[in-house]
C-alpha positions as CSV (number, residue, x, y, z in Angstrom):
1,M,47.9,-13.0,88.4
2,S,51.5,-11.9,88.0
3,D,53.8,-11.1,84.8
4,S,55.8,-15.0,86.1
5,K,53.1,-16.9,85.0
6,L,52.3,-15.6,81.6
7,Q,55.7,-16.5,80.7
8,S,54.5,-20.9,80.2
9,L,51.1,-23.1,80.6
10,G,53.7,-25.8,81.6
11,G,54.1,-27.8,84.5
12,V,51.1,-30.4,85.9
13,I,48.0,-28.7,85.2
14,V,45.4,-30.5,86.4
15,A,42.2,-30.5,84.7
16,T,39.4,-30.5,87.2
17,A,36.6,-33.1,87.7
18,L,33.5,-31.1,88.8
19,P,31.8,-33.0,91.6
20,Y,27.8,-32.1,92.1
21,R,25.5,-32.7,95.2
22,E,21.7,-34.0,95.0
23,D,19.4,-30.9,94.8
24,A,15.8,-31.6,93.4
25,A,15.9,-27.6,91.4
26,A,19.4,-28.3,89.8
27,P,19.2,-29.4,86.4
28,A,19.0,-33.4,86.6
29,G,19.0,-32.8,90.1
30,L,22.5,-32.4,90.6
31,A,24.1,-29.0,92.0
32,V,27.3,-28.1,91.8
33,D,29.0,-28.6,94.7
34,H,31.3,-25.3,94.8
35,D,32.6,-25.7,98.2
36,R,33.6,-29.4,97.2
37,Y,35.5,-28.3,94.2
38,A,37.2,-25.2,96.2
39,E,38.8,-27.7,98.4
40,H,39.7,-30.3,95.6
41,C,40.8,-27.1,93.6
42,R,43.4,-26.2,96.7
43,W,44.2,-29.6,97.4
44,L,45.9,-30.2,94.0
45,V,47.7,-26.8,94.6
46,D,49.2,-27.6,97.3
47,N,50.2,-31.3,96.5
48,G,52.6,-29.6,93.9
49,C,50.9,-29.4,90.7
50,R,51.4,-25.7,88.9
51,G,47.8,-25.0,88.3
52,V,44.1,-26.5,87.4
53,G,42.0,-26.5,84.6
54,P,38.3,-25.6,85.1
55,N,35.6,-26.3,82.3
56,G,37.0,-28.5,80.1
57,S,35.2,-32.1,79.1
58,L,36.6,-33.6,82.6
59,G,34.3,-30.8,84.0
60,E,31.3,-32.1,82.0
61,Y,31.7,-27.9,80.9
62,S,28.7,-28.7,78.3
63,S,26.1,-30.0,81.4
64,L,26.4,-27.0,82.8
65,T,24.3,-23.7,82.7
66,D,26.1,-20.6,81.7
67,D,26.2,-19.5,85.2
68,E,27.1,-22.4,86.6
69,R,30.2,-22.2,84.4
70,R,31.3,-18.7,85.1
71,R,30.5,-19.8,89.1
72,V,33.2,-22.4,88.6
73,A,35.7,-20.9,87.0
74,R,35.5,-18.6,89.1
75,T,35.9,-20.7,92.6
76,A,39.3,-22.5,90.7
77,V,40.4,-18.4,90.7
78,E,39.3,-17.8,94.2
79,A,40.7,-21.2,95.7
80,V,44.2,-21.2,94.1
81,G,44.3,-17.3,94.6
82,R,48.3,-16.6,94.0
83,D,50.0,-19.8,94.4
84,G,48.9,-21.8,90.8
85,V,47.8,-21.0,87.6
86,V,44.1,-21.3,86.0
87,V,43.7,-21.8,82.2
88,V,39.8,-21.8,82.1
89,G,38.0,-23.9,79.2
90,V,36.1,-21.6,76.6
91,H,35.1,-24.2,74.0
92,G,32.3,-23.3,72.0
93,P,30.8,-24.3,69.2
94,G,31.9,-21.0,67.2
95,S,34.2,-18.7,67.6
96,H,31.7,-16.2,69.0
97,Q,31.2,-18.1,72.1
98,A,34.7,-18.4,72.5
99,R,35.7,-15.5,72.4
100,H,32.5,-14.9,74.7
101,W,33.8,-17.6,77.2
102,A,37.5,-16.0,76.9
103,Q,36.0,-12.1,77.4
104,I,34.6,-13.9,80.8
105,A,37.5,-15.7,81.8
106,A,40.1,-12.9,81.5
107,E,37.4,-10.6,83.7
108,D,37.1,-12.8,86.4
109,G,41.3,-13.3,87.2
110,A,41.9,-16.5,84.9
111,D,46.2,-16.8,83.9
112,G,44.9,-18.3,80.8
113,V,42.7,-20.2,78.6
114,L,42.3,-23.5,77.2
115,C,40.5,-23.8,74.0
116,L,39.3,-26.8,71.4
117,P,38.8,-25.7,67.4
118,P,35.1,-25.3,67.2
119,T,33.5,-28.1,68.6
120,M,30.1,-28.7,66.4
121,Y,31.4,-28.7,63.0
122,R,33.9,-29.9,61.3
123,A,35.6,-26.6,60.3
124,N,38.3,-26.3,57.7
125,R,41.7,-24.2,57.8
126,G,40.8,-20.6,57.9
127,E,37.7,-21.4,59.5
128,I,40.4,-23.1,62.0
129,I,42.5,-19.8,62.0
130,A,39.8,-16.9,62.4
131,H,38.7,-19.2,65.2
132,F,41.8,-19.3,67.4
133,E,42.2,-15.6,66.3
134,A,39.6,-14.5,68.1
135,V,40.2,-15.7,71.2
136,A,43.3,-14.7,71.4
137,S,42.1,-11.5,70.9
138,V,40.9,-10.8,74.1
139,G,44.8,-10.9,75.4
140,L,45.3,-14.2,77.4
141,P,47.4,-16.5,76.8
142,V,46.0,-19.5,74.7
143,M,46.4,-22.8,74.9
144,V,44.9,-24.4,71.8
145,Y,43.2,-28.5,72.4
146,N,44.2,-30.5,69.4
147,N,41.6,-33.8,70.4
148,P,41.1,-34.8,66.3
149,I,38.9,-37.8,68.7
150,D,35.6,-35.9,69.6
151,T,36.0,-32.9,67.9
152,K,36.7,-34.6,64.2
153,V,39.2,-31.9,63.3
154,D,43.4,-32.3,63.7
155,L,45.4,-29.7,64.2
156,T,48.2,-31.2,62.5
157,P,51.7,-30.0,62.8
158,D,51.8,-28.2,59.7
159,L,48.2,-26.5,60.6
160,L,49.9,-25.6,64.1
161,A,52.9,-24.2,62.7
162,E,50.3,-21.2,61.2
163,I,48.3,-21.5,64.3
164,A,51.0,-20.3,66.4
165,Q,51.8,-17.8,64.2
166,I,48.5,-15.7,66.1
167,D,50.1,-13.4,69.1
168,G,48.6,-14.9,72.3
169,V,48.7,-18.5,71.0
170,V,51.9,-19.6,73.1
171,A,51.0,-23.9,73.6
172,V,48.9,-26.8,72.2
173,K,47.5,-29.8,74.4
174,E,48.4,-32.2,72.1
175,F,45.6,-35.3,72.7
176,S,45.9,-37.3,69.2
177,G,48.0,-40.0,71.4
178,D,50.9,-40.1,68.0
179,V,53.8,-38.9,70.5
180,R,55.6,-38.2,67.0
181,R,54.1,-35.3,66.7
182,V,55.6,-34.0,69.9
183,L,59.3,-33.5,67.8
184,E,57.3,-32.8,64.8
185,I,55.3,-29.6,66.3
186,R,58.8,-28.5,68.1
187,E,60.6,-28.4,64.6
188,R,57.6,-26.8,62.8
189,A,56.3,-24.2,65.7
190,P,59.7,-23.6,67.9
191,G,57.8,-20.9,70.0
192,L,55.1,-23.1,71.1
193,E,55.1,-25.2,73.8
194,V,54.1,-28.6,73.8
195,V,51.7,-29.7,76.5
196,A,51.0,-33.6,77.1
197,G,47.2,-34.3,77.1
198,A,46.8,-37.7,77.2
199,D,47.5,-39.7,80.6
200,D,48.7,-42.6,79.0
201,V,51.5,-41.1,77.2
202,T,52.8,-38.7,79.1
203,L,56.3,-40.2,80.3
204,E,56.6,-40.1,76.4
205,A,55.5,-37.3,75.1
206,L,57.7,-35.3,78.2
207,L,61.0,-37.4,77.3
208,M,60.1,-36.3,73.3
209,G,60.3,-32.4,74.7
210,A,57.0,-31.6,76.3
211,T,57.0,-29.0,78.1
212,G,53.5,-29.7,80.3
213,W,50.8,-32.2,81.1
214,F,47.5,-30.9,81.4
215,A,46.5,-34.1,82.8
216,G,43.2,-36.2,84.2
217,F,44.7,-38.4,86.6
218,P,46.3,-36.0,88.9
219,N,42.7,-35.1,90.3
220,V,43.5,-38.7,91.8
221,F,47.5,-38.6,92.7
222,P,48.6,-35.3,92.5
223,A,51.6,-35.9,94.6
224,E,52.9,-38.8,92.2
225,S,52.2,-37.3,89.2
226,A,54.1,-33.7,90.0
227,L,57.0,-35.6,91.0
228,L,56.5,-38.4,87.8
229,Y,56.9,-34.4,85.8
230,E,60.1,-33.8,87.9
231,L,61.7,-36.7,87.4
232,A,60.7,-37.0,83.4
233,T,62.0,-33.3,83.1
234,T,65.2,-33.7,84.9
235,G,66.8,-36.5,83.0
236,K,65.9,-38.8,85.7
237,L,64.5,-41.5,83.5
238,E,64.8,-44.7,85.3
239,E,63.1,-43.6,88.0
240,A,60.3,-42.2,86.5
241,R,59.7,-45.3,84.5
242,A,59.4,-47.2,87.8
243,L,56.9,-44.8,89.0
244,Y,55.3,-44.5,85.2
245,E,54.5,-48.3,85.0
246,P,52.2,-49.5,87.8
247,L,50.5,-46.3,86.6
248,V,49.5,-46.5,83.2
249,A,46.8,-49.3,83.0
250,A,44.7,-46.5,85.2
251,F,45.9,-44.2,83.1
252,R,44.7,-45.6,79.5
253,W,41.2,-44.9,81.0
254,D,42.1,-40.9,80.8
255,S,41.9,-41.7,76.6
256,R,38.2,-43.7,77.0
257,T,35.2,-42.5,76.4
258,E,34.3,-43.1,80.4
259,F,37.3,-41.1,80.9
260,V,35.4,-38.5,83.4
261,Q,33.0,-41.3,85.6
262,A,36.5,-43.1,85.7
263,I,38.6,-40.9,87.5
264,K,35.8,-39.2,89.3
265,L,35.7,-43.3,90.8
266,G,39.4,-43.6,90.9
267,M,38.9,-40.8,93.5
268,E,37.0,-42.8,95.5
269,Q,38.6,-45.2,95.7
270,V,41.6,-42.9,97.3
271,G,39.4,-41.3,99.8
272,R,38.6,-38.4,97.8
273,Y,34.9,-37.1,96.6
274,G,34.1,-38.0,92.9
275,G,30.7,-38.2,93.1
276,P,27.8,-38.5,90.4
277,C,28.0,-37.1,86.6
278,R,25.5,-35.0,84.9
279,P,23.7,-36.4,81.5
280,P,24.6,-37.1,78.9
281,R,26.8,-39.2,80.8
282,G,25.7,-42.4,83.3
283,P,27.5,-44.6,85.8
284,L,29.8,-46.7,84.8
285,V,28.3,-50.2,83.7
286,P,29.2,-52.9,85.8
287,E,32.1,-54.5,83.6
288,H,34.2,-51.1,83.6
289,R,33.2,-50.0,87.2
290,A,35.3,-53.5,87.7
291,A,38.0,-53.2,85.5
292,V,38.8,-49.7,87.0
293,T,38.8,-50.8,90.3
294,A,41.3,-53.6,89.6
295,D,43.4,-50.6,87.9
296,M,43.3,-48.1,90.3
297,D,44.0,-51.0,93.0
298,R,47.1,-52.0,91.3
299,A,48.0,-48.7,91.1
300,I,47.4,-48.0,94.5
301,A,49.3,-51.1,95.7
302,A,52.2,-49.8,93.9
303,L,52.4,-46.4,95.2
304,A,51.9,-47.8,98.5
305,R,55.3,-50.3,98.2
306,R,56.8,-47.5,96.6
307,A,56.2,-45.3,100.0
308,A,57.1,-48.5,102.2
């Protein structure tokens, strides 16, 4: 871990999907395929993404055993090495669990952590502050994660202004879907990096001043996603729009309940290994599978025309 990595948690950091292989002795008959996962992390960084985020919702962290969860993060750190950043998901029901996972991440060489508010309890303002204080006390840079859809806790701009006063909290992954918040967060907490969290409003968030993208569909399109980020952040709006618009239909699946299955199917469609999910996630129903396939086919075709 280098000091230069600690200055920012911006850029394109990919919330990594997790591959499994069949193993009757493993939970639900599926064991984590660490070799495939390491190759995938390496592929993302080699294709222009700044880093990876293991053990997020897309990485099915809540379906992992404690040993699996730690080994997944270690695998990402080892695979990326000094060529990118690793921001480990440390989500937990309470501050003691989240702080524990932050401590483990620090021991294993992570560059930062991503943390939801308490995941199984609609915490009040004071409890939310205490939660992030506990995680930040470990010493790694903290990206707080606002996902009111899943947690039922909304880290509003005024609350983020207070959270931003915690030493070590450096960024927010903003997943409310309301791009108006980007400017308001920047106004109320000017020292806090705003990171786009929902793929289907990424360009809008970047144009409003977000400095990063903690992303799902770069698991499918890493080079194109890195290019989109570069175009958007260097003022090349028309080029950015031309790249973004054909991808948005696929990107919308990042904000749907079936986002893990959809992104894994998208990986399969571009020749990568996606594979199954662990329960409670099952396979896509035929209607959703057909819709994802169609949206992905259009995106792939548009990118092929662009490359021709």
